[in-house]
C-alpha distance (Angstrom), angle and dihedral (degrees) to the residues before:
residue distance angle dihedral
M1 . . .
A2 3.83 . .
L3 3.80 91.1 .
L4 3.80 91.2 51.8
V5 3.83 91.5 50.9
S6 3.81 91.6 49.7
A7 3.80 92.4 50.2
V8 3.81 91.3 50.3
D9 3.83 91.2 49.9
F10 3.78 91.1 50.1
C11 3.80 94.4 50.1
F12 3.81 91.8 47.0
F13 3.80 93.2 48.8
S14 3.83 94.0 46.5
L15 3.81 91.7 50.1
L16 3.79 90.4 49.4
M17 3.80 91.3 52.1
L18 3.80 93.4 48.7
L19 3.80 92.9 49.7
S20 3.76 96.6 45.7
G21 3.79 99.3 38.5
T22 3.80 122.6 -173.0
R23 3.72 117.8 -51.7
K24 3.80 114.9 -125.7
G25 3.75 111.7 -100.0
E26 3.86 95.9 18.3
T27 3.85 124.4 119.8
A28 3.87 115.3 -113.8
R29 3.83 114.7 -107.3
F30 3.90 124.3 -148.7
L31 3.82 115.5 -149.2
V32 3.85 132.8 -178.1
S33 3.82 116.8 -159.4
M34 3.86 120.2 -151.9
P35 3.85 134.7 153.8
A36 3.78 112.3 -96.6
E37 3.82 92.8 -136.2
L38 3.78 136.2 13.3
E39 3.86 128.3 -170.1
A40 3.81 125.2 -147.4
A41 3.80 136.8 165.9
V42 3.78 123.9 -127.0
G43 3.79 109.6 -91.4
E44 3.79 94.9 20.6
T45 3.86 131.5 97.7
A46 3.84 126.6 -90.6
V47 3.84 119.7 -156.1
I48 3.85 116.4 -166.0
T49 3.82 117.6 -172.8
C50 3.81 125.5 -148.2
V51 3.86 116.3 -168.3
P52 3.85 120.1 -177.4
S53 3.85 122.3 -155.2
I54 3.86 135.7 175.7
S55 3.77 136.9 176.1
E56 3.82 93.5 -120.6
A57 3.76 138.8 32.5
F58 3.78 114.6 -69.6
N59 3.80 143.4 164.9
I60 3.84 123.3 -129.1
T61 3.78 109.4 -123.2
Y62 3.84 100.0 176.8
V63 3.84 144.7 -7.6
Q64 3.82 126.4 -152.9
W65 3.82 132.3 -176.3
F66 3.82 121.9 -157.5
S67 3.82 135.1 -174.9
S68 3.78 116.7 -145.1
D69 3.80 128.4 -165.9
R70 3.79 120.8 176.4
G71 3.83 91.8 -17.9
S72 3.79 95.5 -49.7
R73 3.83 110.5 123.3
Q74 3.80 124.0 -157.4
R75 3.78 126.1 179.5
I76 3.79 114.3 -128.9
Y77 3.87 102.1 170.3
Y78 3.85 137.6 27.0
M79 3.83 132.5 -177.1
D80 3.86 131.8 172.4
Q81 3.78 136.2 153.3
N82 3.79 91.2 -72.6
E83 3.82 107.3 35.8
N84 3.80 145.7 24.7
S85 3.80 117.0 -162.8
T86 3.81 146.9 151.7
D87 3.77 115.7 -131.1
K88 3.79 115.7 -111.5
N89 3.82 127.4 -118.6
T90 3.79 96.0 14.9
G91 3.81 100.1 116.1
Y92 3.81 89.9 -110.6
T93 3.79 99.9 72.3
N94 3.80 94.2 107.7
R95 3.81 99.8 24.6
I96 3.82 106.0 57.9
S97 3.77 137.6 67.4
V98 3.85 133.5 175.6
S99 3.79 122.7 -146.5
D100 3.82 129.1 -147.7
D101 3.80 91.0 -92.2
F102 3.85 88.9 56.1
T103 3.88 93.8 -107.1
L104 3.82 113.9 155.1
T105 3.85 118.3 -140.6
I106 3.82 121.6 -165.9
S107 3.84 118.5 -168.7
P108 2.92 129.8 -156.7
V109 3.77 100.4 16.9
T110 3.82 116.6 -141.6
L111 3.76 132.1 -164.7
Q112 3.84 89.9 -103.4
D113 3.80 90.1 63.1
E114 3.81 91.4 78.3
R115 3.82 96.6 111.0
S116 3.83 142.3 86.5
F117 3.80 122.5 -64.3
L118 3.85 117.6 -158.7
C119 3.77 126.9 -159.2
Q120 3.89 116.0 -159.2
I121 3.82 121.6 -172.4
G122 3.83 126.2 -173.5
A123 3.85 123.6 -154.9
G124 3.82 103.8 -179.7
P125 3.81 113.6 -126.2
A126 3.79 89.0 5.7
G127 3.78 89.1 66.6
N128 3.82 128.4 -130.2
G129 3.77 139.2 -83.0
E130 3.80 140.4 -162.6
N131 3.80 141.8 -173.5
K132 3.79 137.7 176.1
T133 3.82 142.7 -136.8
E134 3.80 125.3 -150.7
L135 3.86 107.8 -136.6
R136 3.85 113.1 -150.1
I137 3.81 116.0 -159.2
Y138 3.85 124.8 -155.0
K139 3.81 133.8 -171.2
S140 3.81 124.4 -170.8
P141 3.83 112.2 -125.0
S142 3.80 124.3 -130.6
L143 3.80 122.7 -90.1
P144 3.81 108.0 -78.5
V145 3.80 116.8 -108.2
V146 3.83 125.2 -155.1
H147 3.82 119.4 -145.8
V148 3.83 113.5 -163.0
S149 3.76 124.2 -162.8
D150 3.81 109.0 -98.8
K151 3.81 93.6 -157.9
G152 3.77 93.9 71.8
I153 3.78 129.4 -114.3
S154 3.77 123.1 -103.3
V155 3.78 119.5 -136.5
N156 3.80 88.5 -143.7
D157 3.81 94.7 64.6
E158 3.82 117.4 102.1
R159 3.82 99.5 -130.8
P160 3.81 109.4 -17.9
E161 3.77 124.0 -172.3
I162 3.77 107.3 -91.5
A163 3.81 107.0 -179.8
T164 3.80 146.2 -37.5
C165 3.81 126.2 -123.5
V166 3.83 118.6 -154.5
T167 3.81 130.9 -172.9
K168 3.81 122.7 176.2
N169 3.83 142.2 -156.2
G170 3.77 100.9 14.3
Y171 3.79 129.5 146.3
P172 2.92 129.3 -126.4
T173 3.82 101.7 18.3
P174 3.86 110.4 -73.9
N175 3.80 123.1 -141.1
I176 3.84 126.6 -124.3
T177 3.83 125.6 -149.6
W178 3.83 125.0 -174.7
Y179 3.83 124.2 -138.7
K180 3.79 134.8 -166.8
D181 3.79 112.1 -163.1
R182 3.87 90.6 -22.3
T183 3.79 92.7 -49.9
P184 3.84 114.7 118.3
M185 3.80 114.4 -123.1
K186 3.80 123.7 -137.9
D187 3.77 136.2 -178.1
N188 3.81 111.6 -78.3
D189 3.82 140.4 126.1
E190 3.82 92.5 -61.0
T191 3.80 100.0 33.1
R192 3.79 135.3 52.0
I193 3.80 126.4 177.3
S194 3.80 122.9 -162.3
A195 3.82 120.3 -169.4
S196 3.80 130.9 -170.5
V197 3.82 131.1 -171.6
V198 3.80 125.1 -154.8
K199 3.82 122.1 -170.7
E200 3.76 109.8 -146.0
S201 3.80 123.9 -143.4
S202 3.81 87.2 -103.1
G203 3.80 89.8 62.2
L204 3.81 92.2 -111.0
Y205 3.78 122.3 122.7
T206 3.81 132.3 -119.9
V207 3.79 113.4 -159.8
S208 3.80 125.7 -167.2
S209 3.79 128.2 -176.9
T210 3.82 125.3 -166.6
L211 3.81 120.8 -155.4
Y212 3.81 121.9 -148.3
H213 3.77 114.4 -173.3
R214 3.80 139.0 160.0
V215 3.81 106.1 -120.9
T216 3.79 133.2 -159.0
K217 3.80 131.6 -158.0
E218 3.81 89.8 -96.8
D219 3.82 90.3 61.7
R220 3.83 89.5 74.3
I221 3.80 88.9 84.6
E222 3.84 96.4 41.7
K223 3.81 122.7 103.8
F224 3.81 118.2 -130.8
Y225 3.81 124.1 -164.4
C226 3.81 142.7 149.0
E227 3.79 133.3 -126.6
V228 3.82 126.3 -147.2
S229 3.83 117.7 -154.8
Y230 3.82 121.8 -167.6
R231 3.79 142.5 159.2
M232 3.80 126.0 -106.5
P233 3.84 127.8 175.3
G234 3.76 108.2 -64.6
A235 3.84 97.8 -3.7
D236 3.81 147.7 52.8
K237 3.79 112.7 -123.7
M238 3.82 140.0 -173.9
M239 3.81 141.5 -164.2
E240 3.83 131.3 -160.4
S241 3.78 129.5 -144.9
E242 3.78 125.4 -133.9
R243 3.80 115.9 -75.3
V244 3.80 113.2 -111.1
N245 3.78 137.7 -168.2
L246 3.77 121.4 -135.6
T247 3.78 125.1 -123.2
L248 3.79 101.8 -129.0
H249 3.76 130.3 -172.1
Y250 3.79 115.5 -145.3
P251 3.81 135.2 155.9
T252 3.81 124.9 -97.8
E253 3.77 112.2 -98.9
E254 3.81 101.2 167.3
V255 3.81 136.9 26.8
N256 3.79 126.6 -154.9
V257 3.82 120.4 -160.9
M258 3.83 121.4 -173.4
V259 3.81 144.7 160.4
V260 3.80 107.9 -111.8
S261 3.82 97.2 177.1
P262 2.97 132.4 69.8
T263 3.80 95.7 27.8
D264 3.82 94.3 -153.6
E265 3.80 134.0 40.6
I266 3.81 116.5 -31.4
R267 3.80 118.7 -120.0
E268 3.76 134.3 -176.3
G269 3.80 112.3 -76.5
D270 3.81 95.0 29.8
N271 3.80 124.1 127.7
V272 3.82 106.7 -126.7
T273 3.82 123.4 -155.7
I274 3.82 118.7 -163.0
K275 3.82 122.5 -172.4
C276 3.79 128.8 -163.2
K277 3.80 119.3 -158.4
G278 3.79 128.2 -176.8
D279 3.82 124.9 -163.0
G280 3.81 94.3 -132.1
N281 3.80 128.6 103.7
P282 2.93 123.5 -109.1
E283 3.79 91.8 32.6
P284 3.79 111.1 -108.4
E285 3.78 126.7 -126.3
V286 3.81 113.7 -83.8
S287 3.82 131.3 -147.5
F288 3.83 128.7 -177.1
F289 3.79 125.8 -146.5
K290 3.81 134.4 -178.6
I291 3.79 109.4 -137.4
K292 3.80 114.3 -130.6
E293 3.78 120.5 -170.5
G294 3.79 112.0 -122.7
E295 3.80 92.1 0.7
D296 3.77 137.9 81.3
D297 3.76 114.0 -81.9
E298 3.81 113.4 -99.4
E299 3.81 113.7 -125.3
M300 3.80 112.0 -138.8
E301 3.79 126.3 -145.2
S302 3.81 109.6 -110.9
N303 3.78 141.0 170.8
E304 3.83 107.3 -122.4
D305 3.83 103.9 -67.5
T306 3.84 96.8 -7.3
L307 3.81 131.3 86.2
I308 3.83 118.1 -167.3
L309 3.81 121.5 -164.7
S310 3.82 111.2 -168.2
D311 3.82 124.8 -152.6
V312 3.80 93.1 -7.1
K313 3.78 121.9 -148.8
R314 3.79 130.3 -156.5
T315 3.80 87.4 -100.1
D316 3.83 88.4 64.8
S317 3.80 89.8 69.2
G318 3.79 113.4 110.8
R319 3.79 145.6 84.1
Y320 3.81 119.8 -43.5
E321 3.81 122.0 -166.9
C322 3.79 128.8 -157.7
R323 3.81 116.1 -154.3
T324 3.82 126.3 -169.9
F325 3.78 128.5 -165.6
D326 3.81 118.7 -165.4
L327 3.80 108.5 -150.8
L328 3.81 93.4 -171.4
Y329 3.79 94.8 56.2
S330 3.86 99.2 19.2
T331 3.80 93.7 -126.1
E332 3.84 129.2 141.6
V333 3.81 124.4 -155.4
S334 3.83 129.3 171.8
A335 3.81 141.4 -174.3
A336 3.82 133.4 -175.3
I337 3.79 139.4 -151.4
T338 3.81 131.9 -164.2
L339 3.80 114.8 -129.4
V340 3.82 119.1 -154.3
V341 3.81 116.4 -167.5
N342 3.79 107.0 -161.5
H343 3.79 115.1 -144.1
L344 3.76 140.4 -178.5
S345 3.80 123.2 -161.7
E346 3.79 125.0 -135.1
V347 3.80 115.6 -74.6
M348 3.81 115.1 -99.8
L349 3.82 120.1 -154.9
T350 3.81 124.5 -161.9
P351 2.97 112.1 -129.1
E352 3.78 89.2 28.1
K353 3.83 102.3 -166.1
P354 3.82 126.6 63.9
T355 3.81 106.7 -67.9
D356 3.83 128.7 -133.0
V357 3.79 120.5 -149.6
M358 3.80 129.4 176.0
L359 3.77 119.2 -115.1
G360 3.82 107.9 -88.6
G361 3.81 92.8 17.8
N362 3.82 132.0 117.4
L363 3.82 130.8 -110.8
T364 3.84 136.9 -174.9
I365 3.83 124.7 -169.2
Y366 3.81 121.3 -172.0
C367 3.81 124.9 -147.5
N368 3.83 124.2 -165.2
A369 3.83 139.0 165.7
L370 3.80 128.4 174.1
G371 3.81 117.8 -131.4
S372 3.79 143.0 172.3
Q373 3.82 90.7 -112.0
K374 3.79 138.2 22.9
T375 3.81 113.8 -56.2
S376 3.79 136.0 -151.1
V377 3.85 126.4 -147.5
I378 3.81 131.1 -155.5
W379 3.81 131.2 173.3
K380 3.81 120.9 -144.1
K381 3.78 135.4 -170.4
K382 3.79 116.3 -169.7
N383 3.85 89.5 -14.0
H384 3.80 91.6 -55.2
V385 3.80 118.5 118.5
V386 3.81 110.1 -120.7
A387 3.83 100.3 168.9
K388 3.83 139.2 12.3
T389 3.80 100.2 -160.0
N390 3.75 132.6 77.0
A391 3.85 89.5 -106.8
L392 3.82 119.7 72.4
T393 3.81 107.9 -158.8
L394 3.82 121.6 -169.3
T395 3.83 117.5 -174.2
D396 3.82 129.7 -170.5
V397 3.79 89.2 1.3
T398 3.79 122.8 -150.2
Y399 3.73 130.7 -166.4
Q400 3.83 86.9 -93.2
S401 3.80 87.5 64.0
A402 3.79 90.6 65.8
G403 3.80 119.6 97.5
D404 3.82 144.4 74.6
Y405 3.81 119.4 -38.3
T406 3.82 123.3 -168.0
C407 3.80 124.4 -154.3
E408 3.84 113.0 -154.5
V409 3.80 119.9 -168.3
T410 3.84 117.2 -165.1
M411 3.79 136.0 177.2
P412 3.85 107.9 -135.3
S413 3.80 93.8 -157.9
V414 3.84 90.8 52.3
P415 3.83 105.5 48.7
R416 3.79 96.6 -172.2
L417 3.81 96.0 50.9
S418 3.83 119.2 90.2
R419 3.80 141.8 133.5
K420 3.80 131.6 -160.3
K421 3.79 139.9 -174.8
A422 3.80 133.0 -177.6
T423 3.80 133.6 -144.6
R424 3.78 134.5 -179.3
V425 3.79 127.2 -124.3
I426 3.83 115.4 -152.5
V427 3.80 117.9 -163.7
K428 3.84 111.9 -154.5
G429 3.79 122.4 -157.6
A430 3.78 148.8 107.7
P431 3.81 117.5 -56.9
E432 3.81 122.1 -81.6
F433 3.74 125.8 -168.0
E434 3.78 120.9 -127.2
L435 3.78 112.5 -118.6
K436 3.82 109.3 -92.1
A437 3.82 135.5 147.4
D438 3.83 112.0 -74.9
E439 3.83 93.6 -160.9
L440 3.80 126.8 57.0
W441 3.79 128.6 -166.6
V442 3.79 110.5 -138.4
H443 3.79 143.0 164.4
E444 3.73 121.3 -119.3
G445 3.79 111.9 -100.7
E446 3.83 96.8 18.9
I447 3.78 123.7 123.5
V448 3.81 112.5 -117.7
N449 3.82 132.1 -171.7
V450 3.79 116.3 -140.6
T451 3.82 122.2 -166.1
C452 3.76 126.7 -161.2
K453 3.83 112.5 -171.8
A454 3.79 122.9 -176.8
M455 3.80 135.1 178.0
G456 3.78 125.3 -145.5
Y457 3.79 146.4 111.0
P458 2.94 127.9 -88.8
R459 3.76 87.1 42.8
P460 3.84 109.9 -89.8
E461 3.80 122.2 -120.1
I462 3.83 115.2 -133.4
T463 3.81 121.9 -143.8
W464 3.83 130.3 176.9
S465 3.79 131.9 -148.1
I466 3.82 137.8 -178.9
N467 3.80 116.3 -156.3
G468 3.78 88.3 -12.9
T469 3.79 93.1 -53.5
M470 3.77 119.6 120.5
T471 3.81 111.3 -120.1
Q472 3.76 121.1 -114.1
K473 3.75 130.9 -164.2
N474 3.84 108.2 -88.9
V475 3.76 140.5 133.7
N476 3.79 96.4 -70.1
H477 3.80 101.5 30.2
H478 3.80 133.7 57.2
T479 3.79 126.8 171.9
S480 3.80 125.8 -164.0
A481 3.82 129.1 162.5
G482 3.79 98.2 -42.1
H483 3.81 96.6 -30.3
L484 3.82 126.4 106.1
S485 3.82 128.1 -172.7
L486 3.83 118.6 -166.2
Q487 3.80 143.7 153.6
V488 3.80 115.6 -112.0
T489 3.79 119.0 -119.1
Q490 3.78 130.9 169.3
E491 3.77 89.9 -107.4
L492 3.82 92.0 51.0
A493 3.79 91.1 47.4
A494 3.75 90.7 52.5
A495 3.78 95.4 46.8
G496 3.83 101.8 36.2
V497 3.79 123.5 -163.1
S498 3.79 133.0 -90.3
C499 3.77 131.6 -149.3
T500 3.78 125.6 -161.6
A501 3.82 125.8 -159.0
S502 3.79 115.9 -164.4
N503 3.80 141.0 167.7
S504 3.78 135.5 162.8
L505 3.80 91.1 -75.6
G506 3.79 98.7 52.7
S507 3.77 146.7 -58.9
V508 3.80 139.4 -110.6
N509 3.80 131.7 -158.9
K510 3.78 130.3 -149.8
K511 3.82 129.7 -173.2
I512 3.78 122.5 -150.9
S513 3.82 116.4 -161.4
F514 3.80 129.7 -164.4
Q515 3.80 130.5 -138.4
L516 3.81 117.4 -158.6
H517 3.80 120.6 -135.4
V518 3.88 106.8 -128.5
V519 3.82 114.2 -144.3
T520 3.86 118.2 -160.0
I521 3.84 114.2 -142.3
P522 3.86 116.2 -143.6
P523 3.88 120.5 -130.3
T524 3.81 114.9 -78.9
S525 3.86 134.0 178.1
A526 3.76 91.3 -115.3
P527 3.79 122.8 68.5
V528 3.77 116.9 -110.6
S529 3.77 121.0 -142.1
A530 3.79 110.5 -128.2
K531 3.76 90.6 -153.8
A532 3.81 96.3 55.5
P533 3.81 110.8 109.2
L534 3.77 115.3 -111.7
Q535 3.77 108.1 -113.5
K536 3.76 125.5 -159.6
E537 3.82 91.1 -116.7
S538 3.86 93.3 60.3
K539 3.80 94.4 51.9
G540 3.77 94.5 70.6
I541 3.81 92.8 47.0
I542 3.82 91.9 52.4
I543 3.79 92.0 51.3
V544 3.84 91.5 50.5
V545 3.84 91.6 49.6
V546 3.81 91.4 50.7
I547 3.79 92.0 51.1
V548 3.84 92.4 48.0
C549 3.83 91.7 51.3
I550 3.79 91.6 51.3
L551 3.81 90.8 51.1
V552 3.85 92.2 48.8
F553 3.82 92.0 52.2
A554 3.80 91.0 47.5
I555 3.81 92.8 50.9
L556 3.83 92.1 46.0
G557 3.80 91.6 52.1
A558 3.78 91.7 49.3
V559 3.83 92.5 50.2
L560 3.82 93.0 49.6
Y561 3.77 91.8 49.3
F562 3.81 91.0 49.5
L563 3.84 92.4 51.0
Y564 3.77 91.2 47.9
K565 3.82 92.6 53.2
K566 3.82 89.5 50.6
G567 3.85 91.5 51.3
K568 3.79 94.4 -115.9
I569 3.83 92.9 125.7
P570 3.87 117.5 56.9
C571 3.77 118.4 -137.8
G572 3.82 118.7 -129.6
R573 3.75 144.4 140.1
S574 3.79 130.4 -115.7
G575 3.76 131.0 -156.3
K576 3.72 88.4 -95.9
K577 3.78 124.1 96.9
D578 3.84 114.0 -99.0
I579 3.73 117.2 -125.5
T580 3.79 95.5 -143.5
K581 3.72 139.2 120.6
T582 3.74 117.4 -101.3
N583 3.81 94.4 -134.9
G584 3.79 100.9 31.6
S585 3.79 122.2 152.7
K586 3.78 119.5 -106.9
D587 3.79 93.0 -108.0
D588 3.84 95.0 54.6
I589 3.81 116.1 118.9
V590 3.79 117.0 -157.4
V591 3.80 120.3 -170.4
E592 3.83 120.0 -172.0
M593 3.79 123.7 -176.2
K594 3.86 120.1 -170.8
T595 3.76 137.4 176.2
D596 3.82 134.8 -168.6
K597 3.72 93.4 -148.8
T598 3.73 122.3 95.7
A599 3.72 124.3 -123.7
E600 3.79 91.7 -115.4
Q601 3.82 91.3 61.0
T602 3.75 97.8 54.7
G603 3.81 107.3 39.3
L604 3.85 116.0 -114.7
L605 3.80 134.4 -111.3
Q606 3.73 127.0 -174.2
G607 3.82 108.8 -96.1
M608 3.75 129.8 -144.4
N609 3.80 92.3 -104.5
G610 3.80 96.7 39.7
E611 3.86 95.2 -99.3
K612 3.76 123.3 124.2
K613 3.82 113.0 -111.0
P614 3.84 125.9 -170.6
V615 3.78 117.7 -123.1
G616 3.83 110.9 -117.7
D617 3.80 94.5 9.7
Q618 3.81 107.5 -176.7
G619 3.81 97.6 174.6
E620 3.76 124.9 136.4
K621 3.81 115.4 -72.6
Y622 3.80 127.4 -161.0
I623 3.76 126.8 -158.6
D624 3.76 117.8 -166.3
L625 3.78 114.8 -172.7
R626 3.77 109.9 -178.5
S627 3.70 127.4 -169.2
């Protein structure tokens, strides 16, 4: 910026001289133009211009540059028509240079360069001229740092020391301003600011500022910081420190006592944690007491500001007081809380013991439990709710009514508090059979399992009989607690079995009958004995034979129909009577097979359709295919 200003001045002055010229009869004047002041930062480059001007033509014979500090002049550069040199041992030997237009450049600039620099130019008979520039040097200080007292500040002190702000290595001396919550602080009745400046051996300055201020309790949330303002080339600048909170000491004015665990309603058996917190700093000593009407308060053992009550009982309910005593300010403050331990007594059932009721009778069981708050009662059987009142009423009971019932008492306002108790209902009566099939389909010779299940109380005894005869353990029969295993015979199927359930209140009988599956055997070349027992292995073979015969007949019919449609089989009538329908459709196929032999001559086998067919029947057959 300074170099630009100097160049503009030179151009303006030269133009003015050329336009005006030298008046006739006037003496020529030699002028040297230089900026009055120039600013530069330590470590940067300073450029000082020197512009000669005269009212008539002239020749430069020499140029000299000098540095001047407190009136003492020292040459640092010389140039004439024969030489161009920098003076030795001046501190500028290796840091300066002069250009063709006589401009002096200093790099890098140091703090010692804050002085005057003179430019002297000689023009022979025209005389000589000189001028000077004051070079101002600047150095940015370090970021300011705030040191706060770590001992704490009492609100009772008149104007205690709050903090100190320090900034180092600045030039020239920087200024420090204190702020509280963005408001600048100045010396007054509540505030005093003391600053000190130290010049380091380097010539730079360290500035510290100490703040004294009367604080209040509200200042604990305020932010304090300092601002450093300083000058740099071409601009005024500033930096701010970090914002800090003060550690203040103030008396306790209010105490807050609360239950921190559990977070919901308290019940018997819980571990209860009570905390007491005062608003003073430092925190005062805390003591806990249980208030007793008409008696001395009971001091409770606590850990600093925490009271823990383990496995609380209903007797632990009551009023608990927290008391604080501030030794620093000699003040005492207290607060109290009422503790309610919710409880629920054991469930009482009426009648209490397992209850007997006669089949078809009525029964009512009452359930009650005393609690600290309103309760709710539900009855359950196998996790299914059967009643929502304290009275369980069973009317016209059946054996299905028997079983275990559970009464559960809850306290809706205390979710974790509940009690339950179970009882058993016994229904007494004569035996009754469960509904099962009274008829079984079986195969002759197979082993079947028969079950006879009865309900009743006292517990029924099950007995079995066949044709009125009680069963005994033998090869074909086995009895066991209502179960019977036996092998099916035709005689057993015809007679069936009976089971009887009986207890002291009565008995009931049930008959189970059997129906035999009849299997039809297809014709075979070998005779079959009707008396041979049907074994399980032969059943599968018979079924396969039946299926094969059906397939053979189906294929034969299809082949005959195909040949007929192709004209390979002639149609005609015989003297025999056709077994056809008078109004049959053209696609009907009627097959009639006849024989002149009697059944007694050929030996009979059971046919597929139940008719008797002769083995090897060669009788006359008629096929009538009508279209």
